[in-house]
N, C-alpha and C positions, 0 to 999 in steps of 0.2 A: 409591416415594420414602421414604427413611429418615425416621423421626420426628425432630423437633428434639431437641437434646441434653437440654434441661430436661425435656421430656415423657418421654424415654426413661429418664432417671434416676428420675423420679417413679414410672413404671410398674415399673421394676426394684425400687425400694424397696418398693412395695406388694406386688409378687409375692412377694418373699422374706420379707416381714413376716407375710403371712397364711398361710404354709405351716404345716401341722401336722407335716410331715416334710420332709426335704431333697428338693429338686427337681433333676432331672438337667439338665446343661448343654444337651444337645440339645433338651430340652423347652422350656427358656428361649428357645433360638434360634427354635423353631417359633412361640412365642407372641409374643415381643417383637421379634425381629429376622428376620422371615420373608423379607424381600427381600435379605438380605445373603449374600454368598458365604462359604463356610466360613472362608477366611483373614481376610476383613474382619470377620466376626463375632467371631473370636478376639481381634482387636485391639480392637474396640469394647467387647466384654464385659470384657476385662482393664482397659481405661481406665475404664469405668463403675464397676467394682468398686473400683478404686483411688480414684476420686473420692468414692464414698460412704464408704469407710473414712477418707479424709482429713477428712470432715465428722463423724467420730466414730461412724459406723454400724458395728456389729459384724456381720460376715458369717461364719457358721460353715460349714466344709466337713466333711461327715460321710458315712459310707456310707448309700446309699439303703435297703439291706436290712441290718438289724443282724446278720444271720447271715453275710453275705458283704461283703467290703471291696473287691471288684473294681470297683465303680462308685460314685462319690461324687456327692453333690448339694450344693446350697447353700440356706441358710436364715438368716434374721435372727431370733434368739430374742427374743421380745417382752420377756422379763424382763430381758435385758441391754440392750435398747434404751431401755426406759422410764427416766424420770428418777426418782431417789429422792424421798421425801417432802420437800416444800419448805415451810418455815414463813415466812410473810411478815407484816410489820407492816401495819397498816391503810393506811398511806400507800403502801407497796410494792404492796399488793394493788390499790389504785386505779390505779397506773401500769400494772400488768399487765392490768387490766381494759380500759384504754384501748388498749393495744397489741394485745390479742387480737382486735380487730375486723378487722384486715387479712386474716386467714386464712379469713374466711367468704366470701371473694371467689368469685364464681360460677365463674371459670375453674378454680380448684383443686378446688372441690367437684365440677365436672363431670369433670375429669380423673380424680379418685379413683373416681367412679362408673363411668366407662368402663373403667378398668383392672380393677376387681372384676368387672364384667359379663363382660369377655372371659375372665377366669380361670374364672368359674363356667360359662360356655358351653362351655369347653374341658374340663370335667369335673374341674377342679382342686378339691380339698377345701380351702376357704378358712376361715380363722378371723377373722371380721369383728370380734370383740372386740379383736383386736390393733390395729385402727386407732384405738381410743379413746385410745391414748397419744400420738397425734400428730394429734388431731382439729383440722381447720382452723376458725378462728373470726374472720377479718378482713374488713371490707368496704371497697370503694372504688367510689364511684358514677360517677366520671368515665369516659366511654366509651373514652377513649384509654389507660386504665390497662393493659389487657390487653397491647396491642401494645408499649407502652413497657417493661413488665416483661419481656416475652419478648425484646425487643431488647437489654435490659441483660444478660440471661442468655446470649444467643447472640452478643453483640457485633456486632449488625447496625446499619448506619447506617439512619436513618429520615428521612422527610420528612412534613410536616404543615402545615396552614393554621393560623396563629396570629393572634389578634386582640388587640392591646393596647388598653387604655382610651384613648379619644380617636381611634383609627384609624377611618377611614371603611370600610375593608374588611380582611379578613385577608390576611396575607402568607405565602408559602411559606417554611418554614424547613427547613434540612438540618442534621441533628445526629448526632453520635456520642454516644449516651447512656452516661453513667457510672453513674447510679443514680436510683432513685425514692425520694423521702423525704417524710415528712409534717412540716410545719412550720407553726406557728400555726394549726392546724386545717385546713390545705389540703395537697393533694398536689402536689409539684413534681417535674419532670424536671430533673436536673442533667446537663450534658454539654458537649461541645465544639461550638460553633456554626461550621459550615464556611463559612457566608456571611460571618461577621464575624471568623473566625479567632481566636476567644477562647472561654473558658468562659462559659456562660450558664445561667440558671435560667428554666424555663418553668412557669407555673401550668397544671396539666392542665385545669382548668375553662375555660380560655380557648382550648383546642385546638378547632378547628372541623372537623367531619367525621372521616374515617378517618385513622389513623396508618398510613403505608405503610412496609413494610420495603424497604430499597434495598440490593441487592448481597448477597453471600454472608455467612454467619456467620463470625466470627473476622476481620472486616475491619480491626480496629484494636485497640490495647491501651490500657487505662486507665492514666494516669500513676501511677507509684509514689507511695504515701502519700497518695492522693486521699481527702479526707474530704468526702463529699457533703453531710453535715449542716452542716458548717462553711461550705461554699460557699453553701448555701441561706440560712443565717443572714446571711451577708455580702452576698449579691446580691439576695435577695428584698426587695421593698418593705416598709417598716415598716407595720404595721397600726394603725388608730386604736384608742385606748383609751377606756374608759368606766368610770363609777363603778358597781360591782356590789354588791348587797346580798343576803346569803344567810342562811337559817336552817340551822344546822349542829348535828347531834346531838352531845351531849357525847362526847368521846373519838374523834371521827371528823373527816373533812375536813381533814386536816393540810396538804394542798397549798394549800388556800385560807387556812388559818390562818397559814401561814408568810409569805404575801404580804400579809396584812391590814394595813390602816391603822388599823383600830379593831375591837375585839371587846367586845361586851356580853354578859356571862354571865347565865344563869338567866332567859332571856326566855320568853314564851309560844311554844309550838310547835304543830305540827299533831297531835301526840299527847302523852300523858303517860307513856309507857313509860320515858323518860329525860329528863334536863334538855336544854335547847336553848340555843344561843348565837347571837347576831346578829353576823355577820361582814361587814365592809365592806372593799373593796379596789378598786384601779384596775388594770385589765388589758385586754388585747385581747378583743374579743367573738368573734374567730375561735376556734372550738373550745370556747367556754364552754359551749354546750349539751351537747357531748359529755362534757366534764368533769363537769358536774352529773349527767347521766344515769348516768355510770359509778359514782357513789356511791349509786345506788338510792334507798331511802327515808331515807337519812341526811342528805341535803342538799336544801333547797327554795330555788329562786331566786326572789327578789322583784323585783329590778331588774337590768338594764334590762328594761322591759316587753316590747320586741320579741323579745328572746331568750327570755324566760319563755314567750311565746306559742308559739315554736318548740318548746320543751321539752314544753309541754302537747300540741301537735299530734302530736308523735312518740309520746308516751305513749298518746294516744287511738288512734293507728293500731295500736299494739301490742295494746292492749286489745280493739280491734275484730277 
């Protein structure tokens, strides 16, 4: 059975990225497309290469033996694939720090490990340092995240049990997923609800049990110009807000400062390496713990006490 398209593309990307020298097409077929017929392999391989190139991945074609040019191979040069040095402001770095959590997801980490293990077992000389330029670092704790993400990539219809607040029991929902997005500290599935014949947003933490893939891949098309983040903002229920008080190191915490209702400068802080400011603001508690932790030792949350306790608990787990 052929591997799903998303898994196949990831495996091809990793295989070509870790090569120290070009790898022959037939060898690629043996390792990544073992169950495909020659004609089917040619079509899939060309489509997969084109898709990676459309995503900005440079794929070099070069002779396998530098002394002879009768057989060519494929490789992704790490130096061409890597991003140039990026300089970020403190505020931009904080945003990147929050976004980076998604790629630490176990599914992608396992897929990367599996691909490298297959290459090593086959005797391929791999350059593991090349993977550092695209190292995954994002987490999603909701059990349904894996299947929803896969369904979005493959355009599979899905069904799952969903329990809304106030319902006595979960209800089965049938959805064409358009995207998975994080909004107000929560993961949401955005898509077309087949039962209600309209676009809907589902909070993944309310999905009960397993998300089931229904039907073949490519079963539907996402409407043109769909903005899943805008839909999530429009349809997701508003979250409650609370008064938050933080100690923020001088010159940091710009995200909090911009939304502040009051800032007292030069207050006592947890250390004397720099000056500290007391920042007060009103905001949703969803994602507040994540935002505070993303600033490391530069931000200390004082209120709300419940959120502060969650921050402390997470830090204690890391320290332990």
